[in-house]
DRENNUKE-31377 format. One record per residue: residue number from 1; x, y, z of N, C-alpha, C in turn. Coordinates in steps of 0.05 Angstrom, whole numbers, plus 5000, padded with zeros to 4 digits. Atoms other than C-alpha are relative to their C-alpha. Layout:
<sites>
     i    nxx    nyy    nzz   caxx   cayy   cazz    cxx    cyy    czz
   NUM      X      Y      Z      X      Y      Z      X      Y      Z
...
</sites>
This chain:
<sites>
     i    nxx    nyy    nzz   caxx   cayy   cazz    cxx    cyy    czz
     1   4979   5022   5005   1455   6856   8342   5001   4981   5023
     2   4999   5018   4977   1456   6792   8383   5028   4999   5013
     3   4975   5001   4986   1510   6783   8436   5019   4982   4988
     4   4978   5015   5013   1577   6754   8415   5001   4971   5008
     5   5000   5029   4992   1569   6689   8453   4974   4985   4987
     6   5022   5014   5012   1504   6673   8415   5008   4981   4979
     7   4991   5020   5021   1540   6641   8358   5009   4974   5012
     8   4991   5025   4986   1573   6591   8404   4976   4985   5010
     9   5022   5013   4990   1507   6575   8436   4983   4989   4977
    10   5017   5007   5023   1470   6573   8371   5011   4974   4986
    11   4990   5023   5015   1516   6524   8337   5008   4978   5016
    12   4999   5023   4983   1530   6480   8396   4975   4987   5005
    13   5026   5010   4997   1457   6472   8405   4990   4981   4978
    14   5009   5015   5024   1448   6445   8334   5021   4982   4991
    15   4981   5021   5006   1506   6398   8335   4984   4974   4996
    16   5012   5024   5007   1491   6330   8308   4973   5002   4986
    17   5027   4996   5014   1433   6357   8265   4998   4978   4978
    18   5005   5018   5022   1402   6306   8218   4993   5014   4974
    19   5006   4988   5025   1397   6319   8145   4971   4993   4991
    20   5027   5006   5010   1330   6322   8110   4999   4977   4982
    21   5002   5023   5018   1305   6262   8073   5000   5010   4971
    22   4996   4990   5026   1324   6266   8000   4981   4982   4980
    23   5014   5017   5021   1290   6205   7966   4973   4992   5012
    24   5029   5008   4993   1215   6193   7968   4989   4981   4981
    25   5014   5014   5020   1203   6157   7904   5002   4970   5002
    26   4993   5028   5003   1231   6089   7918   4996   4985   5029
    27   5007   5013   4974   1207   6075   7991   4970   5002   5004
    28   5029   5001   4993   1137   6056   8011   4995   5013   5027
    29   5008   4986   4974   1106   6103   8064   4983   4983   5016
    30   5017   5012   4982   1074   6077   8125   4992   5022   5021
    31   5007   4981   4981   1038   6115   8181   5024   5007   5019
    32   4976   4995   4983   1101   6106   8225   5022   5016   4986
    33   4978   4985   5012   1150   6131   8172   4990   5030   4995
    34   5010   4974   5004   1104   6191   8159   5004   5017   5025
    35   4998   4987   4974   1104   6208   8232   5030   5008   5004
    36   4970   4994   4995   1181   6202   8237   5008   5024   4980
    37   4991   4978   5019   1188   6247   8174   4990   5027   5010
    38   5012   4975   4990   1142   6299   8206   5016   5010   5024
    39   4984   4993   4977   1183   6299   8271   5027   5012   4991
    40   4972   4989   5011   1249   6307   8232   4996   5028   4988
    41   5004   4974   5016   1220   6364   8189   4996   5021   5022
    42   5004   4979   4979   1197   6403   8252   5027   5006   5015
    43   4973   4997   4988   1265   6392   8285   5019   5016   4981
    44   4984   4988   5020   1302   6414   8222   4991   5030   4996
    45   5012   4974   5004   1255   6474   8213   5007   5018   5024
    46   4992   4985   4977   1268   6497   8285   5030   5007   4999
    47   4972   4995   5002   1342   6490   8276   5006   5022   4980
    48   4995   4982   5023   1342   6529   8210   4991   5028   5008
    49   5009   4975   4991   1300   6585   8241   5019   5013   5018
    50   4983   4991   4979   1346   6589   8300   5025   5011   4988
    51   4976   4989   5010   1407   6597   8257   4996   5026   4985
    52   5006   4977   5015   1373   6651   8217   4991   5023   5019
    53   5008   4980   4980   1356   6688   8282   4971   5006   5000
    54   5030   4997   5003   1282   6679   8268   4988   4986   5025
    55   5005   5013   4975   1270   6665   8341   4970   4991   5005
    56   5028   5006   4996   1194   6668   8343   4990   4976   4983
    57   5005   5021   5017   1188   6622   8284   5012   4972   5009
    58   4986   5024   4988   1239   6573   8314   4986   4990   5024
    59   5016   5008   4976   1201   6573   8379   4974   4987   4992
    60   5025   5013   5008   1136   6557   8343   5005   4971   4990
    61   4994   5025   5010   1168   6498   8308   5007   4980   5022
    62   4993   5017   4979   1199   6471   8372   4976   4993   5018
    63   5025   5005   4984   1133   6480   8410   4983   4979   4987
    64   5018   5017   5013   1095   6443   8357   5014   4970   5003
    65   4987   5026   4996   1149   6387   8360   4996   4990   5028
    66   5004   5009   4971   1144   6385   8437   4972   4990   5003
    67   5027   5010   4997   1069   6378   8433   4995   4975   4988
    68   5003   5026   5016   1073   6322   8380   5014   4978   5018
    69   4987   5022   4983   1123   6283   8425   4985   4994   5024
    70   5015   5005   4976   1084   6292   8488   4975   4985   4994
    71   5024   5017   5008   1022   6267   8449   5004   4971   5000
    72   4995   5029   5003   1055   6200   8439   5000   4988   5029
    73   4998   5008   4973   1063   6196   8516   4973   5001   5015
    74   5026   4997   4989   0993   6219   8532   4980   5008   4981
    75   5018   4994   5020   0940   6215   8482   4978   5019   5002
    76   5020   4982   4992   0895   6263   8518   5009   5030   4992
    77   4990   4975   5005   0941   6322   8502   4995   5010   4974
    78   5004   4991   5028   0928   6367   8442   5026   5000   4983
    79   4977   5002   5018   0973   6360   8383   5008   5027   4990
    80   4996   4972   5010   0967   6434   8363   5004   5016   5026
    81   4993   4982   4977   1003   6479   8415   4984   5026   4998
    82   5014   4973   5004   0964   6541   8387   4973   4997   5013
    83   5025   5001   4988   0902   6513   8418   5000   5011   5029
    84   4995   4989   4972   0931   6533   8486   5027   5014   5000
    85   4973   4986   5003   0985   6585   8467   5012   5009   5026
    86   4991   4990   4975   0990   6606   8539   5014   4980   5017
    87   4991   5021   4981   1010   6540   8567   5029   4992   4996
    88   4970   5008   5003   1084   6526   8582   5004   4969   5001
    89   4994   5029   4999   1102   6456   8562   5021   4993   5018
    90   4981   5008   4979   1140   6419   8615   5026   4991   4990
    91   4972   5010   5006   1216   6410   8611   5010   4992   5025
    92   4992   5009   4975   1233   6365   8667   5016   4975   4996
    93   4980   5023   5000   1287   6313   8682   4986   4973   5000
    94   5014   5024   4996   1233   6262   8697   4991   4989   4972
    95   5008   5008   5026   1215   6261   8623   5020   4982   4985
    96   4980   5013   5014   1280   6232   8603   4995   4968   4997
    97   5006   5030   5000   1265   6159   8624   4973   4993   4986
    98   5025   5005   5014   1193   6164   8599   5002   5002   4971
    99   4998   4998   5029   1211   6190   8530   5020   4978   4989
   100   4982   5020   5007   1269   6141   8526   4987   4973   4995
   101   5016   5023   5001   1222   6084   8539   4980   5000   4976
   102   5020   4997   5023   1171   6110   8491   5013   4998   4973
   103   4984   5002   5026   1225   6117   8436   5005   4971   4994
   104   4995   5028   5006   1244   6044   8445   4975   4986   4992
   105   5024   5013   5008   1171   6025   8442   4991   5007   4970
   106   5008   4992   5029   1159   6065   8376   5018   4986   4982
   107   4981   5015   5018   1223   6032   8346   4990   4972   4995
   108   5008   5027   5003   1196   5963   8360   4974   4998   4983
   109   5024   5001   5014   1130   5981   8329   5003   5009   4971
   110   4995   4987   5026   1160   6015   8268   5007   4978   4979
   111   4994   5023   5018   1157   5967   8207   5025   5010   4981
   112   4978   4993   5017   1221   5965   8164   4991   5011   4974
   113   5009   4989   5026   1218   6007   8102   5003   4980   4978
   114   5000   5017   5022   1204   5972   8038   5005   5016   4975
   115   4993   4986   5026   1228   5991   7968   4976   4994   4981
   116   5020   5003   5022   1180   6002   7910   5012   4995   4975
   117   4986   5006   5025   1232   5987   7859   4989   4972   4992
   118   5010   5025   5010   1204   5928   7816   5019   4977   5006
   119   4983   5023   4993   1231   5861   7841   5013   4989   4975
   120   4986   5009   5024   1247   5845   7768   5026   5013   4995
   121   4979   4985   5005   1300   5896   7771   5022   4997   5024
   122   4983   5003   4978   1331   5874   7838   5013   4973   4999
   123   4989   5027   4996   1380   5817   7850   4986   4985   5022
   124   5013   5016   4981   1351   5760   7888   5018   5000   5028
   125   4981   4995   4978   1413   5768   7936   5024   5015   4991
   126   4979   4982   5005   1475   5809   7940   5020   4988   4978
   127   4980   5009   5021   1523   5801   7879   5026   5018   5004
   128   4976   4983   4997   1574   5851   7908   5024   4982   5007
   129   4976   5013   4990   1645   5827   7915   5004   5000   5028
   130   4998   5003   4970   1664   5803   7985   5011   5025   5014
   131   4988   4977   4988   1708   5861   7998   4982   5024   5003
   132   5019   4977   5001   1655   5913   7978   4976   4993   5020
   133   5021   5007   4980   1602   5873   8017   5006   5005   5029
   134   4990   4995   4974   1643   5877   8080   5000   5031   5005
   135   5000   4971   4997   1648   5952   8069   4971   5011   5003
   136   5026   4988   4997   1573   5965   8063   4984   4985   5022
   137   5015   5015   4979   1552   5914   8118   4993   5018   5023
   138   5010   4982   4976   1551   5969   8174   4975   5017   4992
   139   5023   4983   5010   1503   6011   8130   4973   4981   5000
   140   5022   5019   5003   1457   5948   8119   4991   4994   5031
   141   5009   5009   4973   1459   5930   8195   4990   5022   5017
   142   5010   4979   4983   1440   5998   8221   4971   5004   4997
   143   5029   4992   4998   1371   6022   8239   4983   4976   5008
   144   5020   5019   4993   1308   5980   8248   5005   4975   4981
   145   4995   5025   5015   1320   5907   8226   4976   4980   5002
   146   5018   5022   5002   1275   5850   8205   5012   4976   5011
   147   4984   5022   4990   1291   5791   8246   4982   4974   4998
   148   5014   5025   4998   1273   5718   8251   4986   4994   4973
   149   5015   5010   5025   1217   5691   8206   4990   5023   4982
   150   5016   4978   5015   1191   5761   8185   5011   5004   4972
   151   4988   4995   5025   1242   5772   8130   4993   4978   4981
   152   5005   5022   5018   1232   5702   8099   4969   5002   4991
   153   5027   4999   5006   1157   5711   8102   4993   5023   4979
   154   5003   4978   5018   1159   5780   8070   5009   4994   4972
   155   4988   5007   5025   1203   5755   8014   4982   4980   4985
   156   5016   5020   5012   1159   5694   8002   4972   5012   4991
   157   5025   4988   5009   1095   5737   8000   5004   5017   4974
   158   4997   4984   5025   1125   5783   7949   5004   4982   4975
   159   4997   5018   5023   1144   5724   7903   4970   4988   4993
   160   5029   5011   5005   1070   5697   7912   4985   5021   4988
   161   5015   4977   5015   1043   5766   7892   5009   5001   4971
   162   4990   4999   5028   1086   5767   7832   4988   4977   4982
   163   5011   5022   5014   1062   5698   7811   4969   5005   4997
   164   5030   4995   5005   0989   5719   7823   4995   5021   4980
   165   5000   4979   5020   1002   5780   7779   4999   4988   4973
   166   4999   5013   5027   1017   5733   7723   4979   4977   4999
   167   5022   5019   4999   0955   5691   7740   5009   4971   5003
   168   4989   5026   4995   0998   5632   7761   4991   4994   5028
   169   5013   5004   4972   0951   5613   7819   5010   4975   5014
   170   4987   5023   4986   0979   5544   7834   5026   5005   5012
   171   4975   4993   4989   1048   5573   7841   4998   5019   5022
   172   5005   4980   4978   1023   5632   7882   4990   4985   5027
   173   5011   5014   4977   0985   5584   7929   5025   4985   5013
   174   4977   5014   4987   1048   5541   7940   5019   5018   5014
   175   4982   4981   4986   1090   5602   7956   4986   5012   5026
   176   5014   4991   4977   1036   5626   8005   5001   4978   5023
   177   4996   5022   4980   1037   5558   8040   5027   4998   5009
   178   4973   5004   4990   1110   5558   8044   5005   5023   5020
   179   4997   4978   4982   1108   5628   8077   4986   4994   5026
   180   5015   5008   4977   1054   5604   8123   5013   4980   5019
   181   4985   5018   4983   1097   5547   8148   5022   5012   5018
   182   4979   4987   4985   1148   5597   8173   4989   5016   5021
   183   5009   4983   4978   1101   5635   8218   4991   4985   5025
   184   5008   5016   4977   1095   5610   8289   4971   5001   5006
   185   5027   5002   4992   1029   5588   8317   4991   5025   5016
   186   5008   4978   4982   1027   5646   8366   4996   5026   4986
   187   5007   4975   5016   1026   5700   8312   4974   4994   4984
   188   5027   5007   5013   0953   5690   8298   4992   5021   4979
   189   5008   4981   5019   0943   5757   8262   5014   4996   4974
   190   4987   5002   5026   0997   5745   8210   4990   4974   4986
   191   5008   5025   5012   0974   5672   8199   4972   5003   4989
   192   5027   4994   5010   0902   5697   8192   5001   5015   4973
   193   4999   4984   5024   0924   5747   8140   5009   4982   4976
   194   4990   5017   5022   0963   5696   8100   4979   4978   4991
   195   5021   5018   5006   0906   5647   8103   4977   5014   4984
   196   5021   4984   5013   0858   5701   8079   5008   5003   4970
   197   4993   4997   5026   0899   5715   8016   5004   4973   4985
   198   4999   5028   5012   0911   5639   8006   4972   4991   4992
   199   5028   5006   5006   0836   5630   8007   4991   5011   4973
   200   5008   4988   5027   0826   5679   7949   5016   4986   4978
   201   4985   5011   5020   0884   5648   7910   4989   4972   4993
   202   5010   5028   5004   0856   5577   7921   4974   5001   4984
   203   5025   4998   5017   0789   5599   7893   5007   5006   4971
   204   4992   4993   5027   0822   5630   7833   5010   4974   4985
   205   4989   5026   5011   0858   5563   7824   4979   4978   4995
   206   5022   5018   5007   0789   5528   7819   4992   4982   5021
   207   5007   5019   4978   0785   5495   7887   4983   5017   5021
   208   5014   4983   4985   0729   5533   7918   4993   4990   5029
   209   5006   5012   4973   0712   5483   7975   5025   5004   5020
   210   4976   4995   4982   0783   5487   8001   5005   5028   5006
   211   5000   4971   4997   0780   5563   7992   4984   5009   5023
   212   5019   4993   4977   0720   5567   8039   5011   4990   5025
   213   4987   5011   4976   0756   5522   8090   5020   5018   5010
   214   4977   4984   4994   0816   5567   8088   4990   5027   5012
   215   5011   4974   4992   0773   5630   8096   4989   4997   5027
   216   5011   5003   4972   0738   5601   8157   5023   4998   5020
   217   4978   5002   4983   0805   5585   8187   5012   5028   5007
   218   4989   4972   4997   0828   5657   8175   4982   5015   5018
   219   5017   4986   4983   0766   5685   8206   5001   4991   5031
   220   4996   5008   4974   0775   5641   8267   5025   5010   5014
   221   4975   4991   4989   0847   5663   8277   4997   5029   5008
   222   5005   4972   4993   0824   5738   8273   4983   5002   5025
   223   5017   5001   4977   0772   5721   8324   5016   4998   5028
   224   4982   5006   4978   0824   5692   8371   5019   5023   5007
   225   4980   4977   4998   0872   5750   8359   4985   5027   5007
   226   5015   4977   4992   0814   5799   8374   5005   5023   4979
   227   4999   4981   5022   0818   5834   8306   4972   4999   4986
   228   5027   5003   5011   0743   5843   8292   4996   5010   4972
   229   5002   4989   5030   0751   5886   8229   5007   4980   4980
   230   4990   5020   5018   0792   5833   8195   4982   4976   5000
   231   5019   5024   4997   0745   5779   8221   4975   5004   4983
   232   5024   4995   5014   0684   5812   8192   5005   5000   4969
   233   4995   4999   5027   0716   5825   8125   5005   4971   4989
   234   4993   5027   5010   0741   5753   8119   4971   4984   5001
   235   5026   5013   5003   0669   5728   8135   4985   5009   4975
   236   5011   4990   5024   0646   5773   8078   5012   4984   4977
   237   4987   5016   5023   0697   5736   8034   4987   4972   4998
   238   5011   5027   4999   0671   5667   8055   4972   5001   4990
   239   5029   4999   5010   0600   5690   8044   4998   5003   4969
   240   4999   4996   5029   0617   5712   7974   5007   4974   4986
   241   4993   5026   5012   0650   5646   7958   4977   4979   5000
   242   5023   5019   5001   0590   5606   7980   4980   5008   4982
   243   5022   4990   5020   0543   5650   7941   5008   4993   4972
   244   4993   5006   5029   0584   5640   7878   5001   4969   4996
   245   5001   5032   5002   0584   5563   7893   4970   4992   4998
   246   5028   5007   5001   0507   5566   7893   4987   4992   5028
   247   5011   5008   4976   0500   5553   7967   4993   5025   5015
   248   5009   4975   4991   0459   5613   7982   4992   4999   5032
   249   5009   5003   4974   0432   5587   8049   5024   5005   5019
   250   4976   4999   4983   0503   5579   8081   5012   5027   4996
   251   4990   4974   5005   0524   5644   8047   4986   5022   5016
   252   5017   4982   4986   0466   5681   8082   5007   4997   5030
   253   4993   5004   4971   0487   5649   8149   5025   5015   5007
   254   4974   4989   4994   0559   5673   8144   4998   5030   4997
   255   5004   4970   5001   0538   5744   8122   4985   5010   5021
   256   5013   4992   4976   0490   5748   8180   5021   4999   5024
   257   4979   4998   4980   0550   5730   8226   5015   5024   4998
   258   4985   4976   5005   0588   5787   8194   4985   5024   5009
   259   5015   4975   4994   0531   5837   8204   4997   5001   5030
   260   5005   5002   4972   0520   5813   8275   5027   5011   5014
   261   4977   4992   4990   0594   5823   8289   5006   5030   4999
   262   4997   4970   5003   0596   5893   8261   4982   5014   5019
   263   5016   4987   4979   0537   5911   8304   5010   4998   5027
   264   4988   5004   4972   0567   5881   8366   5024   5017   5004
   265   4975   4985   4995   0634   5916   8356   4997   5029   4988
   266   5006   4975   5010   0605   5979   8327   5021   5006   4977
   267   4981   4997   5022   0643   5971   8261   4985   5013   4976
   268   5014   4987   5023   0589   6004   8217   5012   5025   4992
   269   4989   4973   5010   0606   6064   8174   4988   5022   5017
   270   5009   4976   4984   0605   6128   8214   5002   5024   4980
   271   5002   4977   5018   0583   6189   8174   5003   5024   5016
   272   4994   4975   4984   0611   6255   8200   5001   5023   4980
   273   5000   4977   5019   0603   6324   8173   5029   5006   4993
   274   4974   4992   5009   0664   6346   8131   5013   5021   5016
   275   4989   4978   4982   0670   6406   8177   5014   4991   5022
   276   4988   5012   4977   0688   6360   8232   5026   4986   4993
   277   4975   5012   5010   0745   6330   8192   5001   4972   5010
   278   4999   5027   4992   0730   6257   8200   5026   4987   4990
   279   4973   5012   5008   0796   6217   8199   5000   4969   4998
   280   5000   5028   5001   0772   6145   8201   4975   4990   4988
   281   5026   5010   5011   0721   6107   8162   5005   4971   4992
   282   4996   5029   5006   0713   6031   8160   4978   4992   4981
   283   5020   5006   5020   0678   6007   8096   4983   4975   5008
   284   5016   5024   4996   0619   5959   8100   5005   4981   4977
   285   4997   5020   5021   0615   5897   8059   4987   5010   4973
   286   5012   4992   5027   0604   5910   7986   5011   5026   4992
   287   4987   4975   5009   0642   5977   7986   5028   4997   4992
   288   4972   4999   5006   0707   5990   7953   5010   4973   4992
   289   4987   5024   5005   0751   5930   7954   4991   4978   5017
   290   5009   5020   4983   0706   5884   7992   5009   4972   4992
   291   4991   5026   5009   0731   5813   7993   4977   4981   4991
   292   5020   5014   5009   0662   5788   7979   4994   5001   4970
   293   5004   4997   5027   0664   5810   7908   5015   4980   4983
   294   4989   5019   5018   0682   5765   7851   5028   5007   4992
   295   4974   4992   5008   0742   5806   7835   5017   5007   5024
   296   4985   4994   4976   0776   5803   7903   5029   5005   4993
   297   4972   4994   5005   0845   5832   7904   5018   4989   5022
   298   4981   5008   4979   0906   5805   7941   5026   5015   4997
   299   4974   4985   5000   0968   5840   7961   5015   4995   5025
   300   4983   5006   4977   0998   5805   8021   4988   5009   5026
   301   5010   4993   4975   0987   5817   8095   4999   5030   5004
   302   5002   4972   4994   0960   5885   8113   4981   5002   5026
   303   5017   4999   4977   0925   5869   8180   5014   5017   5021
   304   4988   4984   4979   0935   5913   8241   5016   4982   5019
   305   4983   5014   4979   0987   5895   8294   5017   4977   4990
   306   4982   5021   5011   1023   5848   8247   5028   5010   5000
   307   4971   4991   5000   1099   5851   8253   5010   5002   4972
   308   4990   5000   5028   1104   5844   8177   4990   5024   4986
   309   5008   4977   5014   1102   5907   8137   4985   4991   4974
   310   5014   5006   5022   1053   5909   8083   5015   5008   4974
   311   4987   4993   5024   1078   5910   8009   4995   5025   4990
   312   5002   4972   5010   1088   5978   7977   4977   5003   4981
   313   5020   4991   5019   1026   6009   7946   4983   4978   4988
   314   5017   5020   5006   0991   5943   7942   4984   4990   5024
   315   5016   5003   4977   0934   5926   7987   4986   4973   5002
   316   5015   5025   4997   0901   5864   8015   4970   5008   4999
   317   5028   4994   5005   0826   5859   8011   4990   5017   5024
   318   5007   4981   4977   0821   5896   8080   5025   5011   5009
   319   4980   4986   4987   0867   5946   8108   4989   5023   5019
   320   5010   4980   4982   0857   5993   8168   5002   5027   4989
   321   4999   4973   5010   0838   6064   8151   5019   5017   5017
   322   4979   4983   4986   0890   6115   8170   4994   5031   4994
</sites>
């Protein structure tokens, strides 16, 4: 039987415990939200095991959580504590500032969660009575917030995607241009992503020359932003457009530029034995949803390092493997 004071220690230790997430169906997952959910699950598992006096299992959960947190501060550390079960993970006061700063950094990099509820079912803006709206405002204003131009751009892109889904290409192009005007010049990655999708829509609208011009602008922005994967895929897109226009010589030049870029930046497909559990694979041109194909897909910005979250379960012609 545990000592009588253990109940006090046990329950004071787990004060302020977070509840497990209940709803999964109507929020789009991202790598950041998946990581957050895993951290919460390990924490809750450790608490539950501790309350049930399953001390070994609780310790395992907390050790795994500790290893996962330290991994974010030092990428050389193993994420699996059982690889070195004898190693005592540090518990030091110096970690407080380090982990607090890392927490702030993670929050700034975490995209706002997006709903997967069809936009046709949602009101364009709140229709709640003023008194009710004031009551729910604290809930709306808590957590990670989208600020400045990002919210307007996200909403504009979603409207453009809905128009594109109805084959209303001129309307979709107009909405993309409107969203593009809201993005500052210094956000080259997001501007390049919007120009990429606008290029596809413009070709669908029947203006291939302008589409090629927009695609080249997109590739140039990705080059300046140092996003070579997106730059190579956009060059594939431009090459495909030129080929469909019958300008095979220029198409071959652009595709050669894309191949040279992949070789220079080592972006070719890496084939790894399944036993080694490969976790990343970058497709070459012509694979999967390559933008050089005639049936290029659009689904809003999905480029890396962009402050704008990608739309739920819909992908741009290129997205980073995770």
